[in-house]
N, C-alpha and C positions, 0 to 999 in steps of 0.2 A: 439488100433491101429492094423492094419493088418500087419502081418509079413510074409515074405517068408522064405524059408529054410535058416538057418544060413550058413555063408561061412567063410573060413579061409583066412586071408590076408597074402600072401607070398611075400616077397620082393625079387626081382630078382637082378642079378648083373648089376650095372649101366653101361650104354654104355659109359659114360664119366663123369668126375667130374669137380667141380669148376664152375666158372661163365659161364653161357650159356650152360652147359652140363646137360643132363638129369640124375638125380640121383634117385635111389630107385624105379625102375619099379616094378609092382606087378601083381600077378595073383590070381585067386580065386579058392578054392577047398571046397568041403563039409566038415563041421566040426560042432562044437558046439559053439554057441555065448555066450558071457558074457557081462552083462550090467555094467554100472558104476553109482554109486549114485551121485547125484548133491547136493552139500552143500557149504555154505560159512562160514568160521570161521575166527576169529581174531587171530593173532599170536603174541606171546611174546617170549623173549629169554634173555639169559644172557651169561656171559663169565667167564672163569677162566684160570689160567695158565696151561701150559702143558710142558711135558718133551720131546716132539717130536723134532727131528732135522731138518736139512735143507730139501728143497723140492727135494729129490732125489729118494724117494720111498725105500721100503725094509728096511733093518737095524734091530735094536733091537725092543723090545716092546715099543709101544707108548701109552701114556695115557693122559687124559685131556678132555677138553670140546671144541668142535668145534661149532662156531656160523655160521649159514647159513642165509643170507639175501635172501629171496625167492620171486619170482614173484607169487602173489596170484591171482587166477582167480576162477570162479565158479567151475572149475574142479580141478585145482591144489590148493587144500586146505591144511591147516595145517595137517590134518589127512593123506592126500596123501603123503606129504613129510616125515612125521613121519613113515608111513608104509614103504616107500622106503628105509630109512636108518636103519630101525629096525634090519634086519639080520646082517648088518655090526656091529652095536652096540653090538648085542648079541654075536658075535664071537670075539669081542675085549674087554675083561674085562678092566674096568677102563676108558672106553671111553664114553662120553656123547655128544649127538648132539642136539643142540637147534635150532629151526626154528623161524625166525623173519620176520614179515611182514613190508612193507615200512611204515615209519612214515610220509614221505612226500607224494607228489602226485604220485610218482612211485618209482621203484627201483633205477633208475639212480639219481634222485634228492636226495633220501635218502642216497645213497652211498656218494655223493658229500658232503652232510652235515656231515656225520660220518667221512669222511676223514679229514675234517677241524677240527672237534672236537676231533679227535684222538680216536674215538670209533668204527672204522671200523670192520666189521665181518672178519671171516677167509675165507669164501667162498661166492660167489654171484651166485645164481641160477637164471639167467635171461640174456637175450640178452642185451648187453651193447654197448654204443657208443664207438668207438675206441679212443675217446679223453681220456678215463681213462685207456687205455692199458698199459701206462707206470707205472701205480700203481699196475699192476698184474705181477705175476711171469711168466716167459716163460716156457711152458711145455717142458719136455725132448724130444729129437728127438728119440722117441721110437715108435715101430709099433702100440702099443695100442693107442697112441696119434694120429699118422698120419692116422690111419684107421677110426677115428671118422668122421661122416658126415660133409662135407664141411669144413674140417679142414684147407685147403689151402686158401679158398676164403676170410677168415677174418684175414689173417696174418697182423701184423704190424711190419715193419722193418725186415721182414723175419721170425718173431717168432710167434708161435701159443700161444695165451693167453686165448683162449676159446675152450673148447671141449664140444661136444654135444652128447646126446644119439640118436638123430634122426634128421629127416628133415621134415619141414612143407611145404605144398603147399597152397597158399593163393588166387590165382586168380579164385575163385569159386563163383557161384551164387546158393544158395539153394532156392528152390521154392515150393510153396503150390500147389500140383497137382490138388486138388479140385478147388482152385481158378482159375487155368489155364483153367479147363474145363468150369467153369461158365462164364469165360471171353471169351470163344471161341478160346483160344490159343491152337493149336494142336501140335506145335513144338517149343521147346525152341529157343529163338532168338540167332542168331550168330553175327549179325552186330549191331553197335550202333544205327542205324536207326530203326531196328526191335525191339531192346530193348526199345527204347523210345516209339514206337507205342504200345508195349505190356503193358508198364506202364499205358498208357491212357486207355487201355481196362480193366485193373485190377481196375482202379479207377471207371470206369463206372459200373463195377460189384459189387462195394461196398467195395473194399479193399484198403488199403494203398499200393500203387504200389511198392515202395522200402522202406524196413525197414532200418532205420538208427538210430543214437543217437548222443548225445554230447560226452563229455569227449574226449578220443582218437579215438573214432570209426569213426568219419567223415573223417578225413584225411587218416586213414588206409584203409578204404573202397575205397577211391578215388585212392590211390596208387595201391591197388589190381587190380583195373580196368585199370588204365592208364599206369602203369610201363611196362607191356608187350609191349605196343605200343612205349613207350619212349626208352626202352633198347633192345627190341626184335631184332632189326636189327643192333644195335650198342651198345654192352656191355660196351664200354668205353665212353659212352655219358657224364657221370658226369665229367670225366677227361677233356673232350673236352670243357665242360661248364666252367671249371676252367681256361682254356686257351682262353675263349671267342670266340671259334670257332662255338658255337651253342648257342641258346637261348631257354627259355621256350616258348616264344611267337611263335616261329616257330616249336614247337614240338607237340607231341601227347597230352601233358598236356593242351594246349590251346583248342584242339578239345574236350577233355573231360570236361574241365571247362565250355565251352559254352553249352554242352549238360546238365551238372548238373544244371547250372543256369536256363535252360529251364524247367527242372523237378520241380524245386522249384516254378517257375512262374506259371506252369499249375497245381500245387497242387498234382502231383503224388508222390512227396516227401513233407510231411507236413512242413510248416514253423516253427512249434513249436518243431521239432524233436530234436533240441539242448538241450531241457529241459529234455530229457530222458537219463537215465543211460544205460550203456552197458547191465547190467542184465535185465533191463526193455525191451530193444530191443529184447533180446532172448525170454523173456516171451511173448511179443506181437506176435512174429513170431510163437511160439509154440501154442499160443492160437488161431491161424488162422486168425489174424487180417490183416496180410500183405501178399502180393503175392510173393515177392522176397526179399532175404537177402544176400548181398555180405559179405562173411566171409571166414576165413581160415578153414582148415580141422579139427581144434579142435572143431568146432561146432558139429561134429558128436557125440561127447560124450554127449552133452546136448540133442540132438535128440534121441539118442539110449536109454538114461535113462529116457526120458519123459514117463509119464504114461497117458493112455487114450487119445492119440492124435486123433483128429477127421478127420485127413487127412494124406495122404502119402507125405513124403518129397522127392523131387527129387533134382538133382544137375547137373549143366552144367558149362562149362568154361565161364569166363567173356567175354563180347562181344568185338569185335575189330572193328575198323573203317570200314574195308572192308569185314568183315565176315570170315576172315581166322582163323584157329585154333591158339589161343594164346600160347605163352610160359607161364609157371607158375611162378609167383613171389614166390620165395622160400627162406627159411632161416633155420638156425640151430634151432632145437627143444630142449627145456630144456637144454641149455648150462650151463657150470660151469666155473668160474674163481676163482683163488686163489690170495688173497691180499699179496703183498710184506710185508706189515706191520704185517702179522700174525706171532705170536710167536711160532706157531707149524705147519709150512708149511709141514713137512714130514707127519704128521698125516692127514692133509687136503688133501695132494696128494694121500695118500692111499685111502681115502674116495672117492675122485673124480674118481680115477681109478676103484674102485668097481662100482660106479654108471654108468659108461660108458662102462664097459666091462663085468660085471657079467650078464649072460644070463637072469636070472630071473628079475634082476633089469631093464635091458634094455627093456625086453619084457613088463614089467609092465608100463614102461615109454611110450613106443610106443602105447600101448593099451589105455592109459589114454586119449589121444587126437586124436587117429587115425593117428599117425605119421608113418614115413617110415624109413627103414634102410636095406641096402643090407644084405642078409643072415638071416633075421629074419622073422618069421611069427607069427600070433596071431589070435585068433578067432575074427570074425567080423560080421557085419550085411550086408544086401543088400546095404545100403547106403555107408558103408565102401568100398564095392566092386566097387560101381559106381565112387567114388572118385579115387580109384585105376586105373580104366579104363581111367579116364581123365589124370592121371599122365602118364600112359603107352603111350597114344597117343599124349601127348604134345610134340612139337618139341624141347623143352629145358626149361631152367629156366632163370630167371632174378633176379637181386638184388632188395631189397626194398629201403627204404629211409635212411639207415644207412650202414656203412661199409667203407672199404678203398676207398678213393677218394671222399667220401660224406662229405660235410661240417657238422661239429657238430651242432646239433640242427635243422637240416633240416626237420626232421619228425614233430617236434613241429610247425615249421613255416608253413609247408604245411597244417597241421591241422587248424591253425589259418586262413590261406587264404581261405581254402574251407569253413570254418564256416562263413567267412565274406559274402559269397553269400546269406546266410540266413538273413542277416541284411541289404541287399540292394546293396551290392557291385556288380559291373558288372563283367563278365568274363574277359573283357579287363583289368580292374583295378586289378583283382586278379592275372592274369598272369604277369602283370607289377610288382606287389609286389614281386612275386617270383624271377624275374630277378634282381630287385633292392636288395633284401635280399642277393641273391647269390653273387652279385658283392661286397657287403659290407663284406661278410664272406668267400670269396674264400680262400682256403688253410688252413682253421681252422679245 
């Protein structure tokens, strides 16, 4: 793979914070790049008693075992989390930290099962639906808590129950520059109409136009594209939907569902895509089989660590209906929550504080997925800098399919609805399903 000179990703001071504000602007400077190994591991863990006290931080010596239920991805492996906590363990004699992978379909479902069975972990390292916020401790009103990225945007009843190391931006389209050249595409598309036309050109050139997959990928990609249109001009849209002042049928979701159904019909998105797993979708894109891939900035790590790529990867913002620059769907990166049921909340709080404030730990976290945080910089590649430029020029950020005001389970429902397009459902039926589901689950 051809590489240009390495650059350093420096995160600037955000112009504003919270919903709709741009957080984590970045600039690039010359430095030395560092790659990341790509691996997948299974995780196991266990628990033991501890002498730690209540979740106030500080105090006397704390010993025992902390169980962390972690979100496992091709980048965030067991080895990654073990390496992240290793310095803390080394400096705290008598402390053990075990990492556990989800036994269910995901972290959220696993946590719910473990809460019911009474075997919940001490810490959850994953974005969680606010429906479980009441099961978590409220973090103290301290500067180390309030200074974490997007700490205000996910409050429940005025309390911070998740703290994160960074911020992710997700309304991105990665593309195969060689495929674009062969298809005669000279400029990345800005509008939905241009995007649709380029998908057809890529198909004619022998490529899968848009790389997608089953599992959670289908709905997530749709939200990455459509949420800037849904919430870009109205951050309170979800709340208005709960009051029945707006509908999905009259929103940007309808526009994107109709476009998506058209992509499946004309074959620029293969009808058998739902049979592919997330990792397979990454492998296919890196193998040069597809022209475009909608994904969050964590894909950088997979691209940067890939060996012998036959093409150069570019990136541009997801298309908008009118071709304007979209806001970025954004969220907390690598967040942590502490269970009220933990018998050693004090020790858990000490560990979480370390993970979100220690310079080395935070930098390693940011670098692992190409994430952002004001005041931090790390070595990066040309692709990292390109994503940084998109973030710098984006007019703001929008929420995803979870968070305050969003009905619990909406992300899963959206995934189901988008996948129904592959099995013959019309866009009209799909958007009607979303409105029906929301009406039945409003306020939950």
